[in-house]
KEKOLMI-848879 format. One line per 8 residues: number of its first residue (from 1); for each residue x, y, z of C-alpha. Coordinates in pm, 1 decimal. Example, Ala and Ser with C-alpha at 12.3 -4.5 7.8 and 13.67 -1.06 7.14 Angstrom:
1	1230.0 -450.0 780.0; 1367.0 -106.0 714.0
// end
This chain:
1	506.4 1870.8 1636.5; 513.7 1640.8 1912.7; 196.2 1491.5 2116.5; 118.7 1269.8 2426.3; -144.7 1006.5 2416.1; -227.0 805.3 2706.3; -399.1 435.0 2742.2; -497.7 444.2 3096.0
9	-138.6 275.9 3193.6; 110.1 440.8 2983.6; 176.5 763.6 2817.8; 342.7 747.0 2493.1; 548.0 1047.8 2319.6; 483.8 1087.0 1962.2; 708.2 1302.0 1701.6; 724.8 1165.7 1367.2
17	642.6 833.4 1483.6; 632.8 671.4 1863.2; 921.0 787.1 2050.6; 895.0 636.0 2394.8; 643.6 540.1 2676.6; 591.1 644.5 3046.4; 459.0 412.4 3298.3; 677.9 370.7 3628.5
25	976.2 452.6 3413.7; 1045.1 597.5 3077.7; 1153.0 371.2 2808.2; 1242.3 437.5 2434.0; 1160.7 231.3 2147.2; 1394.6 103.4 1879.4; 1237.9 -53.0 1560.7; 1330.6 -189.8 1266.5
33	1231.9 -130.8 857.0; 881.9 -264.1 949.5; 840.2 -49.2 1247.1; 842.8 -376.8 1448.3; 950.0 -314.8 1845.6; 1282.0 -473.6 1848.1; 1404.9 -314.4 2168.3; 1346.9 -101.4 2482.6
41	1570.9 123.2 2627.5; 1554.0 304.5 2947.5; 1723.6 657.3 2997.7; 2069.7 557.6 3043.7; 2039.7 329.3 2730.8; 2037.5 33.8 2899.0; 1819.0 -245.9 2721.3; 1483.8 -345.8 2906.5
49	1341.8 -565.9 2624.0; 1433.6 -743.9 2325.2; 1244.9 -927.5 2044.2; 1284.2 -1125.9 1767.3; 1032.9 -1211.6 1531.9; 953.1 -1455.2 1231.4; 845.0 -1297.4 902.3; 485.2 -1322.0 979.9
57	538.6 -1152.8 1338.2; 558.5 -1464.9 1602.8; 787.4 -1382.6 1852.2; 1075.9 -1605.4 1875.4; 1281.8 -1485.1 2105.4; 1206.3 -1241.8 2442.4; 1405.0 -1095.6 2681.0; 1415.2 -852.1 2955.3
65	1150.3 -717.9 3208.6; 1033.8 -437.7 2974.0; 656.4 -473.4 2805.4; 480.4 -246.2 2541.8; 136.0 -326.7 2414.5; 292.8 -247.4 2052.0; 482.1 -527.0 1894.6; 485.5 -657.3 1502.5
73	487.3 -378.2 1266.9; 447.9 -178.5 1583.0; 102.0 -223.6 1606.0; -98.0 -311.2 1927.5; -126.9 -707.8 2019.9; -398.6 -827.8 2275.6; -337.9 -1069.2 2544.1; -417.2 -1333.8 2324.1
81	-134.4 -1269.0 2088.4; -371.5 -1114.2 1804.8; -237.3 -805.2 1669.4; -526.0 -507.6 1624.2; -505.8 -377.1 1248.4; -841.0 -129.4 1266.8; -1043.9 -321.7 1004.1; -993.1 -659.1 1174.1
89	-767.0 -862.7 1357.8; -461.8 -1080.6 1230.9; -315.8 -1388.1 1380.0; 61.7 -1390.0 1319.8; 82.5 -1760.9 1447.2; -149.3 -1832.6 1120.4; -16.5 -1564.1 915.3; -367.8 -1477.2 824.9
97	-656.4 -1250.7 910.8; -963.6 -1380.3 1114.0; -1217.3 -1230.4 870.9; -1223.8 -1165.6 500.7; -1110.2 -838.1 362.4; -1412.1 -613.8 266.1; -1266.4 -522.4 -64.6; -1280.3 -841.0 -324.3
105	-936.5 -804.2 -478.7; -808.7 -684.7 -838.8; -794.6 -994.5 -1080.5; -476.0 -839.7 -1249.7; -314.6 -926.2 -930.3; -430.2 -1260.8 -854.9; -300.4 -1259.5 -493.1; -509.9 -1007.9 -385.1
113	-821.1 -1216.0 -477.0; -733.7 -1425.8 -135.9; -945.8 -1178.2 98.7; -754.4 -1373.1 440.0; -413.9 -1344.2 315.7; -156.7 -1111.2 509.2; -6.1 -837.5 257.7; -46.1 -1084.7 -23.0
121	254.2 -1292.7 119.1; 491.1 -1062.0 160.0; 535.9 -988.2 496.8; 953.3 -867.3 456.7; 836.8 -597.6 242.7; 500.8 -462.2 324.6; 276.2 -423.8 610.0; -117.0 -368.1 643.1
129	-192.4 -110.3 903.2; -566.8 -96.2 798.1; -649.5 -443.0 812.9; -739.9 -400.6 440.6; -546.6 -539.5 112.0; -239.3 -282.2 118.2; -264.7 -11.1 -141.2; 123.8 7.0 -220.1
137	27.5 144.3 -550.6; 75.2 457.4 -759.7; 43.0 614.2 -1133.9; 313.1 743.3 -1373.4; 305.7 940.6 -1655.0; 645.1 1024.9 -1855.1; 815.6 1123.6 -2154.1; 1196.6 979.0 -2261.6
145	1404.8 1030.7 -2595.3; 1680.5 863.1 -2708.9; 1829.8 593.0 -2956.7; 2167.0 507.0 -3074.4; 2305.4 148.6 -3209.0; 2379.4 -147.1 -3008.7; 2376.9 14.1 -2642.1; 2203.3 361.7 -2721.2
153	2125.5 647.9 -2495.0; 1758.4 721.6 -2308.4; 1673.9 1019.6 -2084.9; 1324.0 1113.8 -1959.0; 1110.9 1276.4 -1718.4; 817.1 1153.4 -1488.2; 553.1 1251.5 -1272.0; 479.9 976.5 -988.5
161	187.6 967.6 -796.1; 208.6 781.4 -452.4; -103.7 639.8 -316.6; 36.1 500.4 13.6; 149.5 841.8 153.5; -92.4 1061.8 -78.0; 205.9 1254.5 -240.4; 356.5 1302.2 -603.5
169	699.4 1421.1 -708.5; 857.5 1455.7 -1065.3; 1151.5 1255.1 -1169.5; 1425.0 1281.4 -1398.3; 1640.4 978.5 -1552.0; 1919.4 874.6 -1760.2; 2042.4 573.9 -1873.7; 2133.3 305.9 -2155.8
177	1892.0 110.1 -2378.8; 2015.2 -188.2 -2546.8; 1981.1 -421.8 -2847.5; 1911.7 -182.5 -3120.5; 1990.3 -393.5 -3420.5; 1969.8 -91.1 -3652.5; 2045.2 295.4 -3559.3; 1738.1 442.0 -3436.1
185	1581.5 723.8 -3262.4; 1273.2 869.8 -3116.9; 1028.0 1026.8 -2843.6; 791.9 845.3 -2625.4; 514.0 924.8 -2430.7; 385.8 677.9 -2166.8; 118.0 586.6 -1911.6; 139.8 294.2 -1615.2
193	131.7 176.6 -1281.3; 359.1 117.8 -1010.2; 353.4 -147.3 -689.5; 578.7 -126.4 -387.8; 532.4 227.9 -201.1; 540.6 195.1 146.6; 307.8 337.3 421.9; 434.1 600.7 685.7
201	333.7 721.4 1016.5; 443.6 1077.1 890.5; 184.4 1224.3 726.5; 465.8 1468.3 530.0; 669.5 1128.2 419.4; 932.2 1171.3 181.2; 903.0 785.3 128.4; 819.8 871.9 -245.1
209	1169.3 994.7 -314.2; 1373.3 692.3 -117.9; 1128.2 448.0 -284.1; 1119.7 550.5 -632.6; 1486.5 750.5 -694.0; 1795.1 508.8 -835.0; 1860.5 223.8 -1011.5; 1539.8 96.3 -1259.2
217	1584.6 -185.8 -1503.6; 1308.7 -303.3 -1727.8; 1253.3 -412.5 -2091.8; 989.2 -322.5 -2357.4; 845.8 -426.1 -2698.9; 637.0 -254.1 -2972.0; 502.9 -304.0 -3339.1; 416.3 -37.8 -3597.3
225	88.6 150.8 -3583.0; 155.7 362.8 -3876.3; 505.3 398.8 -4009.8; 739.2 276.2 -4254.0; 949.0 -17.0 -4137.2; 1315.8 104.8 -4123.1; 1236.5 440.4 -4198.3; 1006.6 577.5 -3917.9
233	662.6 655.6 -3822.2; 428.3 614.6 -3496.3; 470.4 230.4 -3289.9; 317.4 140.1 -3002.4; 368.1 -130.1 -2705.6; 414.1 -195.6 -2347.5; 702.0 -274.0 -2120.1; 796.6 -347.8 -1721.0
241	1052.2 -190.4 -1498.0; 1173.0 -292.7 -1142.0; 1422.1 -136.7 -883.8; 1749.3 -307.9 -773.5; 1544.0 -538.4 -525.8; 1233.1 -562.0 -668.7; 1046.9 -401.3 -393.7; 929.8 -121.7 -660.0
249	775.6 -252.5 -963.7; 533.3 -176.8 -1273.0; 411.3 -178.8 -1605.0; 348.5 63.7 -1865.1; 242.6 145.1 -2206.2; 358.8 392.7 -2449.0; 345.5 533.5 -2810.5; 673.2 639.8 -3001.1
257	759.5 851.1 -3305.5; 1091.1 804.2 -3457.5; 1306.0 641.9 -3727.2; 1507.5 304.1 -3791.6; 1261.7 80.5 -3611.3; 1159.1 -277.9 -3709.4; 806.5 -347.8 -3782.7; 836.6 -568.4 -3431.9
265	1117.4 -425.6 -3176.2; 1190.2 -540.9 -2805.7; 1507.4 -437.4 -2576.6; 1596.8 -403.0 -2230.2; 1695.7 -65.8 -2041.1; 1900.6 53.1 -1718.4; 1823.4 397.0 -1594.7; 1882.1 589.3 -1261.0
273	1613.6 801.9 -1125.1; 1652.7 1145.4 -915.2; 1377.4 1329.7 -790.2; 1335.7 1719.9 -912.2; 1196.2 1999.9 -703.2; 947.6 1944.2 -414.6; 704.6 1703.3 -303.8; 310.4 1747.3 -356.3
281	85.9 1638.3 -74.0; -284.7 1555.3 -109.2; -356.8 1508.2 279.1; -387.0 1798.7 528.7; -180.8 1790.8 861.1; -484.3 1562.5 1012.6; -479.6 1292.0 737.8; -767.1 1409.5 582.5
289	-713.0 1359.8 170.6; -833.9 1639.0 -72.8; -1003.1 1404.2 -311.4; -1114.0 1646.3 -549.5; -758.4 1819.6 -626.2; -606.9 1443.1 -617.9; -883.1 1352.0 -907.4; -834.9 1645.7 -1099.8
297	-475.9 1657.2 -1093.6; -484.0 1303.2 -1244.7; -757.7 1372.0 -1510.4; -610.0 1684.6 -1607.8; -248.4 1563.5 -1641.8; -137.6 1854.1 -1407.6; 228.7 1849.2 -1420.9; 243.3 1559.6 -1690.1
305	538.6 1575.5 -1893.3; 366.8 1396.5 -2146.4; 101.3 1688.0 -2158.2; 32.0 1807.2 -2530.8; 265.2 1575.6 -2681.1; 114.6 1334.3 -2962.2; -227.3 1400.6 -2984.8; -284.4 1045.1 -3141.7
313	-214.9 899.0 -2776.0; -502.5 1133.1 -2644.1; -731.7 799.4 -2626.1; -448.7 578.5 -2422.9; -406.0 854.7 -2176.8; -767.6 940.0 -2108.2; -828.2 572.6 -2052.8; -528.5 533.7 -1828.4
321	-655.4 883.5 -1618.9; -1035.1 762.7 -1590.0; -922.2 398.2 -1453.3; -723.5 538.9 -1179.5; -1041.0 747.6 -1010.1; -1165.7 410.6 -824.2; -819.0 291.9 -734.1; -736.1 682.9 -599.6
329	-1069.9 733.1 -423.8; -1022.6 384.8 -259.5; -661.3 457.5 -132.1; -742.9 797.1 -16.5; -1027.6 590.7 218.0; -753.5 362.0 304.7; -498.3 640.5 397.9; -777.6 805.6 620.3
337	-844.8 470.7 805.8; -462.3 471.6 852.1; -395.3 805.6 979.6; -719.1 949.1 1151.7; -771.9 715.6 1432.6; -736.5 696.5 1758.5; -463.5 451.8 1820.2; -599.5 293.0 2159.8
345	-956.9 287.0 2041.7; -1017.5 -96.7 1981.0; -1349.0 -252.0 1837.6; -1603.0 -391.9 2072.7; -1608.5 -755.5 2040.8; -1883.3 -890.5 1895.8; -2163.5 -1084.7 2130.4; -2106.7 -1452.4 2064.5
353	-2371.2 -1705.7 1930.0; -2518.9 -1939.5 2166.7; -2773.0 -1918.0 2442.9; -2765.4 -1595.7 2637.6; -2603.0 -1572.8 2977.5; -2825.9 -1596.2 3277.8; -2788.8 -1221.7 3351.0; -2952.4 -1114.0 2999.8
361	-3360.2 -1083.7 2983.9; -3503.0 -1425.9 2954.0; -3698.8 -1489.4 2636.8; -4116.1 -1404.3 2687.6; -4379.9 -1663.0 2712.8; -4556.7 -1751.7 2421.2; -4926.5 -1609.5 2455.4; -5108.3 -1931.7 2252.1
369	-4995.3 -2258.6 2301.1; -4828.2 -2411.0 2033.3; -4960.4 -2737.7 1862.7; -4672.3 -2940.3 1999.0; -4381.9 -2926.6 2194.1; -4079.7 -2748.7 2020.5; -3775.7 -2912.6 1905.1; -3451.2 -2833.7 2124.8
377	-3276.1 -2513.7 1956.0; -2927.1 -2487.6 2080.9; -2961.7 -2100.0 2016.1; -3244.5 -2008.1 2202.0; -3357.6 -2085.8 2581.9; -3593.5 -2394.2 2606.2; -3952.6 -2245.5 2689.9; -4157.5 -2460.9 2931.7
385	-4451.1 -2655.6 2804.5; -4752.4 -2477.2 2875.4; -5062.6 -2653.9 2903.3; -5412.9 -2511.9 2824.9
// end
């Protein structure tokens, strides 16, 4: 569904994103992977504005007579060059925000502890449309099975939650796993976290498919929980994974049941992911998140391929799911900050410190004389000395 919004000077046509602006003439937006306005063209296809940016958004080259209030990452930029990101202003010249993030950060992710930093120092891959730390995070649960000797075979299925677009989908994968010294076979259930999902202006985004599908590379290691070495039993461990360009990466914990394992084992894997079925969305067409359904699905393990397998791992999954509640609620708030807004409403600047302007109401004179003249105060208008 299309809509037209006006800022008093131009009218803007929106579809899945901003399509055009109309003032004295109609011009069309052409952007890059981050959404930055790279070019404007007129109805005949002639370029009326062209811009280049450095990684943090400073304009390095501009040509043409066209103008637009939208620039770096498709956000509004004022006359001073500051970018309006709703919760606070961002300076592309400094690569920093002008005020601190209200979120204190996550000690598991040290870069998030710098509350002035823009997109955790990764402006080539991430955007921050809310002016807060980017919650490009997700949650996974899955099961896999496979084995072999030398380079073995692996296949599995996962349910993936994408907090950046408030969606989830089911994926299957097949691949190879290497490093088996002896013939080993078994099944595994796991749970973990993901980083790198992208925001999208489309409330029915399919980014979860394009972000998570394709090649995944990683490694894992485990040790015996209740097993007989080289024969079989229950083992537990953890691992990591990333896609080809590291834009998606994550970590997981798992429990496996099989035979042929060493007391302590470790190996690498390479697999290819494909989305199966449709995408489930947790936000309505207006951008409001159904928090109750989101939390219920996570806690109950809805559609989880690991549900009901290995009852001994129930504590692992209960702890992981409970740990998602706060993160999912924070992500829902950030999502609504991004989508439920008027793009032309800017906060009023705070009143600067210092003496009030002459048009302001003057301070009232004291009713009682002070015992001695007051010291000069740069933040107050001096009050004339009154004699008894």
